[in-house]
Steps between C-alpha positions, in 0.01 A plus 500: 500500500372595846370243751330556833526297815474532872812635676608525869424809697872565528540495124208732465628740768847502329340598166295781671812636665670522160215737373532870518123510567242234587161516679492386861205289389740291293729416799478143640412655834184638365370152435528438866314821585210378271440177694141443358661443164733216400833629396763397252826639367567454131778568264550551133808327352691550187785242426505423870515862615241657726376807311163573657314426821153539659307446819175318393199490741232242461153562634272201509143516365229388761445117489728429197870445468539775251698830554535854386877541454601859589837680434456837669719780345695245303641287367863614501586433139623694202192715408697675233535171293312535161378133560303496828336174392826325565481605862129479562414172323726279732357688810143425385596133437655467840201661672253275318698192592469615873119500461443865413183590325621865443817699528535856614812719450590860574790596282723752675498707189421879474280638217457870588626767750351845590728745695368708786437816294283302264292329776456827698370661185265206438351526845446873455326462159130438548468319169759239581384209707757212461874478457453343152347818371829680559786478251774303666847654557647159388391197317690174536533316173573162676175546684301555198656194325427274804131620499480420131675155524276401792191565299636308214581207725152473638546666831210699655569830678356531848467882534219608717292815427554753780625440857772240556534182306438168681868407478805722496464876401562591132555868592756589762681821612878495505775746596813447274818490717769397271788757499313739725619634832269542816498880427407444137209272597378750761513782254286298262225489750227759507503780756240344737702175537826690569319727749352197674826317520642813660216532735536145615863549575436838676217336715748228621366198307743207524509208253667181603531187276558134553580241227576185709221259563540543881512884470180526280310240713577698814293781362258327265214521752538876527502520117192277462290686758569828312430316165167381621414851624591627151286235333188608712557853409571455130249217439705212391512142651836452704700182465545309829808527707579135425551595130764760585682270733518245224624764245762632735644157591498370134647823334758588779633138486573536128712803500624743772343816364204339319234655736516801726251637763511885543338670798441872537457615859416844644570539870466117538178474309496282187374728228581318181653157397582323179642183359753523224629221273803497284633257228817609333453854370125523542360626830125490593280671745285206578271571797432819695316625811452840656326639804201734481636678795805735453461514131641846517848367582510339153627156608388343158719740305788433733486125475467506119820729493673248722414218263616689206838594663552130580421404150750756364765382751447140386564601138140441375400614162141559587273565805166345425185622677303222355145518367294788378173495313483649152245763613584873476132600571494748790165349617642145520624413867798318356652820361623605839746204493659624169503849620706403817741297291531769221655723772811279509595623141493152353314356216190290430589172339295264293591137478382227251269382768383134581406261221339153499542204274225250512639146515166320540249724351186342671650526844646851435153627382341356817770667705473835314119506555540414864749787546264743317210403719713564802601836413 
């Protein structure tokens, strides 16, 4: 029988370190980044042995001491187990005892994959508008079973039609790295990406990186200035500098190579900058910025290639370019994002997505209605 209780951040981090892959959103440090939420590390125990862990974030409802309990891209449990109720029921009971009216999880479980050739063909085909209309190159049986069991156990899927979901992305783009050399990864890219990487090198673009808190903070102002410039150009709301300072300080303190800042410069001018995060064998491209000036020197391609090379050197299994929308419609402004990422030669990956379990139905309905009115 499995039981759930609070554990120390040290126990939690030790469990994460023992995993081949875990989301950075499930590290103890991420709880310190999300300071507007109350954080808690919890563990699953079987016969006294820690066999699962999670970072739980609690967001309070206005005016009442009731919370949405959120486990982003987690928990870290055995999702291949035929009896998911044995894992999820003690989690729900624990969250309810902590005052939660609802529980949200994001199982780190893949359902489908589409390789580059399939995605490119879908973009080119006028009758295809969404990834889901394409036959996947791989279906994950564990993912299908998890979806089926969650439905049976009363969980509610939180997928959003079009655009990005309100929480973590259900569709991402990843470049598989396991067993591949730099040359093999480079050969897997399309001709435009390879040409742009060469062009950046020939133009004299230099990429530097820092992974210590002091090293990153020394250049964080420059990154943020370029990031704000990018937000203005591309039409998204930028996060404040204080958020990035908190993120750097929390993640860099947890593990020496947890977070890295990469800067691409051309003749002294900052032309592109990115933040990369790695947990075990999973490496992510987390934030990026690029200059409108000097786009012809291809700093964005240079810095992406530098991140991939660093991930390969670290022994990562996957380089994760994070979220994409499901759209393949040529008229949709989001399609440019997937076209850029497809050039890396990776694959589109669909996860199970985020699911809610109402623990207090009246409060959960009120919260759900409030969220729908907001957006």
